[in-house]
C-alpha positions in Angstrom: 6.1 31.3 96.4 8.3 31.2 98.9 10.6 29.0 100.9 8.9 25.6 102.2 6.4 25.8 99.4 4.2 28.9 101.0 2.6 31.3 99.0 3.2 34.9 99.9 0.3 36.4 101.3 0.3 40.5 100.1 0.2 41.8 103.9 2.0 39.3 105.7 4.7 40.6 108.0 8.5 39.9 106.7 11.5 39.6 108.3 15.2 39.1 107.4 16.9 36.0 107.8 20.1 36.1 109.2 22.2 33.6 107.6 20.8 34.0 104.2 19.9 37.7 104.5 16.7 36.9 102.2 13.6 38.8 103.5 10.5 37.1 103.4 7.1 36.5 105.0 7.6 35.5 108.3 5.6 32.2 108.5 8.8 30.7 106.5 11.0 31.8 109.2 11.7 30.5 112.8 11.9 33.2 115.5 14.9 33.0 118.1 15.1 35.3 121.4 18.1 35.1 124.0 17.0 34.0 127.3 18.2 35.3 130.6 21.1 33.3 130.8 22.4 34.2 127.2 21.4 31.2 125.7 19.5 31.0 122.1 16.0 30.1 122.7 13.8 29.0 119.7 9.9 30.8 119.6 7.8 28.8 117.5 4.8 30.2 118.9 6.8 34.0 118.9 5.1 34.9 121.8 8.2 35.0 123.7 9.6 38.6 125.1 12.8 40.1 123.6 14.2 40.8 120.6 13.5 38.2 117.7 16.0 36.7 115.7 15.0 35.3 112.5 16.3 32.2 110.8 14.8 31.1 107.6 13.0 27.0 108.0 15.8 25.5 107.0 18.1 22.9 108.7 21.3 23.9 107.0 20.8 27.4 107.8 20.0 27.0 111.6 23.2 24.9 112.1 25.1 27.6 110.2 24.0 30.0 112.5 24.8 28.3 115.9 28.2 27.1 114.6 29.2 30.4 113.0 28.2 32.6 116.1 25.9 34.6 113.8 23.4 34.6 117.0 25.8 36.9 118.8 26.2 38.7 115.9 22.5 39.4 115.5 22.1 40.0 119.3 25.3 42.2 119.4 26.2 40.2 122.7 28.1 36.9 123.8 25.0 34.0 123.8 25.0 30.2 123.4 23.3 28.4 121.1 22.4 24.8 122.5 24.0 21.6 121.3 21.4 20.2 118.9 19.3 23.4 118.5 18.2 22.2 114.8 16.9 19.0 116.2 15.2 21.0 118.7 13.5 23.1 116.5 12.1 20.3 114.3 10.6 18.4 117.1 9.2 21.6 118.4 7.7 22.3 114.8 6.8 18.7 114.6 5.0 18.9 118.0 3.2 21.9 116.8 1.7 20.4 113.7 0.7 16.9 115.9 -1.2 19.6 118.3 -2.9 21.8 115.2 -4.0 18.1 113.9 -5.0 16.8 116.7 -7.4 20.4 117.3 -8.7 19.8 114.0 -9.8 16.3 115.0 -11.6 17.5 118.2 -13.1 19.8 115.9 -14.4 17.3 113.8 -12.3 18.5 110.8 -10.2 15.6 110.6 -9.7 11.7 109.8 -8.0 8.6 110.1 -8.0 5.7 108.5 -7.6 4.6 104.8 -11.7 3.9 104.0 -12.2 7.5 105.8 -9.6 9.5 104.2 -10.8 7.8 101.2 -14.6 9.0 101.8 -13.5 12.2 102.3 -11.2 12.4 99.0 -14.0 11.1 96.6 -16.8 13.4 98.5 -14.4 16.8 97.7 -14.4 17.0 101.8 -11.0 16.5 101.9 -8.4 19.8 101.3 -5.4 18.5 102.7 -4.3 14.9 102.5 -1.5 13.7 105.3 0.4 10.1 104.6 3.0 8.9 106.9 6.7 8.8 105.4 7.5 5.5 106.8 4.0 3.9 105.6 3.6 1.2 102.6 4.4 2.9 99.5 1.5 0.4 97.9 -0.9 1.6 100.0 -0.1 5.4 100.2 -0.2 5.5 96.0 -3.7 4.2 96.2 -4.5 7.8 97.7 -4.4 10.7 95.7 -4.2 14.2 97.2 -7.0 17.0 96.5 -6.2 18.9 93.5 -4.3 22.4 94.3 -0.8 23.2 95.4 0.2 22.2 98.6 -2.2 19.6 99.3 0.0 16.8 101.0 1.6 16.4 103.9 4.3 13.7 103.9 7.4 14.4 106.2 5.4 13.1 109.8 6.1 9.6 110.5 3.5 6.8 111.4 4.2 7.1 114.9 4.1 11.3 114.7 0.5 11.3 113.0 -0.8 8.6 115.4 -0.4 11.0 118.5 -2.7 13.6 116.8 -5.4 10.5 116.5 -4.7 8.7 120.3 -3.3 5.8 118.3 0.1 4.4 118.4 0.5 4.9 114.5 -1.5 6.4 111.7 -0.6 6.0 108.0 -3.3 8.2 106.4 -5.2 11.4 107.6 -7.3 13.9 106.1 -8.3 17.6 106.8 -11.3 19.5 105.8 -11.3 23.2 104.9 -11.0 25.7 107.7 -8.4 27.9 109.7 -6.9 25.0 111.2 -6.1 23.4 108.0 -4.0 26.4 106.7 -2.4 26.4 109.9 -1.5 22.9 109.8 -0.2 23.5 106.0 2.0 26.3 107.0 3.8 25.0 110.3 4.3 21.2 108.1 5.8 23.5 105.4 8.7 25.1 108.3 8.6 21.8 109.4 9.6 20.0 105.7 12.8 22.6 106.1 13.7 21.1 109.5 13.6 17.3 108.2 16.5 17.7 105.7 19.2 15.1 107.2 16.8 13.3 109.6 15.6 9.7 108.7 12.0 8.3 109.4 13.3 6.0 111.8 15.2 9.0 114.1 12.3 11.2 114.3 9.8 8.1 114.7 12.2 7.5 118.1 11.7 10.6 119.3 7.6 10.3 119.6 7.9 6.7 120.8 6.5 5.0 117.6 7.6 2.4 115.1 8.1 2.3 111.7 4.8 1.4 109.9 4.8 -1.9 107.9 1.1 -1.9 106.7 -2.3 0.2 106.5 -4.2 1.2 109.2 
């Protein structure tokens, strides 16, 4: 088991965190590159050119890297980490998770709404349960995630989850088996480490939502 609750795959590439010094599967870290003007740029999709600098998907470690000049040390040149770098990474990861859920929905592998989610859970079609962190605790307690490890995501807000389904808010969602579901779980694990210190109200404001008060 790795940081963020991910299970290490045998052939998964590993990278070393410049802060902790720990080596682990790259899926549990965030890649950064140095932009043309010497600024630190998060590369969530790992597609930007340049030498990658890796930090574990942990809010405290990314903040430390920015504050202690560890990006400059790793890059072997003076670089500038933007203010609020950890917040930016958290926002980018949240958008990545939302986009992946939306793709699963378009493929027919994701549903929202209490009754539809319950139906998928009872029938065994649901392989991953997502519940908004600011939803009604009473309502959320009525649904149990599928059996197995890492089958529940509970750190998206209702506003964020709603975006994936083209609505203002959503409290419950379920995803069927498939590659997109695996990617949602992986990216959500990285997001979990970045949500430390961020409340539901703060993150919901970033995505234009409201704190949810009832089931949807």
